[in-house]
N, C-alpha and C positions, 0 to 999 in steps of 0.2 A: 399560463404557458411555462415551460420550464426551459432553462436557459444553464447550461453549463460552460463555464469560462475560465480561465487562470485567475487565482485568488490576486487580490488588491490588499494594499496595507489599510484601506479604510472597512477592509473585512475581517482584520482580525478580532475584533470582539467577539463579532455572530461565530466566527469559525471557531473560538472557544468555548462559547455557551453551545452550541453543538457538539460537540464533543462532551461537555460537563453533564448536559443533559441526557446525550444519548447513553452515555456508560455510567452515568451516577456517582462520577467523581472528576478529580482534577487532573490524574495522571497523564491520560492521551492528548489534554489541552495542553499539558505542561511539555509534552513530547513534542508536539506540533512547533509550540514555541522555541524549544531548544534546536530541533532539526532546522527551522527557519535562518539562525543564528549561524549554523554549521557553514564552513567554507566548501563543502559538496552540496548543498541545498540546490535544487531545479525549479526554478520559480516555475516554469511551464508545467511542471509536475505537480502542484500544489492547485487541485481544481474545486471550486464550489458550485453548489446547483442553486439556483438563484429562482424563486418562484415569486411573480408579483411585486417584485422589486427586493425580497427577502431573502437573505442567506438562509438555506435549510437544509443544506448538507456540506461534505467537503470529503477528501479523499487526498491522500499524500502518497506518492511514490517516492520510496528515496534510495541513495546508494548503497549498495551491500559488496561486499566481496566474497567470492569463493576462494578459501585457501585450498588448494590441492597440494600434494606431496612436492611438486616441480614448480608451481606456478600460482598466481592468483588471477579469478577469472570476475569481471564486473557483473553484477547483477543489481537487481532493486527489490525493495522491499516493499508491496501492498500493505501500509500499516502508518496511521490508523485510519478508518472512514468511519462517519459518524454521518446520521440523519436525524433532525429533530422529531422526537418521539412521535409529535401530532401529524408528521409528515411520513412515517415509517409504513412499509407495504404498500407502498404507492409506485415500486419502481425506480424509485429516485436513485438510491445505492446503488442498483443494476446498471443504470445510466452513467453514473459516475465513473464505475468500473469500465465497462464497455468503451466510454470515450476515452478516459485514461490508458488504459491499454492501448488504443490505436495510436494516442499520443505518444506513449514510448515507444511503440515500434516506429513511429514516423522520424522521433529523434534517433533512432539507431539503437534501442536498447533492445536487447536478445532475450535476456531472462528475466522472471518476477518471481518471486517468492512469497508466500504468505503462510499465515497461520490463523486459521480461522474455520469456521463450519463447513466439511466438505461436501454436503448435500449444496450448498450456496454455492461456493466456490468452483464447483465441479460446472456449472452452466456455463463459465467462461473460458472453460477447458484446460482448468488446474484440475491436476492429478499428483499421485502420491510423490513427495520429494525424495524421498527415502529410496525409493523404487528406484530413480534416476540417481541414485548414489551420493545425495546431500545430506548432512548431519547440521544440527542445530547445537549449541553450547548449554543448552538448557533443556530442563526434561519437560517432552512433549510427546505426546502419541504419537503413532504414526497418522492416522485419520486426518487431524487438521493441519499437519504439516505439508502444505502443498508447493507445487511449481508449474510455472507455465513458458513453454518455450515459444516465444513473439518470433523466432526465426527458426525453421525446422531443423533439428538435430542439434540445436545449439548446445545441447547438455552431454551429446554422445562423447564418452570419452573422460567425460569431466566427473570426479569423485571426491568429495571435498566437505570441509567446514564453512559454514555461514559464519562469517563475520559482522555482526551490526555495529553501527557507531554508537556511542558510550549512552549516548540518550534514552538508548531502547533500556539499559540496564535499570529504570526507576520505573519501568511498565510492568 
């Protein structure tokens, strides 16, 4: 049985290990640790997947902003997400994302941005962020740069640059 719940302090080591093993490096695990310590960390949006008492996956939604010519607009970044290699391709990542997006919406968030595989994230309603008028401060092709409006028309009339927390610079 799979349980999706907010991360707890006793999960930190298992979450670190899930990211390290899923990505084959420490960068994403360190990103989670750094974001956890930031003042704008939202504990309810750091979710773990637990199977038979073991943390097998994790997703984090972090506050970002969209800088427009006249204002800033709050949004969230879906990053990172990890599932232990031996539990991949079982729908655990999808369940983390689905329930995470519902939680984001319940908390009043309107926009989520992700850089990832378009065929995967389009299943959840993500589509081209550039087509919606968004840009990122790093080199990425159009296909993986995606956005999702949790509230209909949340991006109408918004054109701007995504500003990530400094912690993302290391990934």
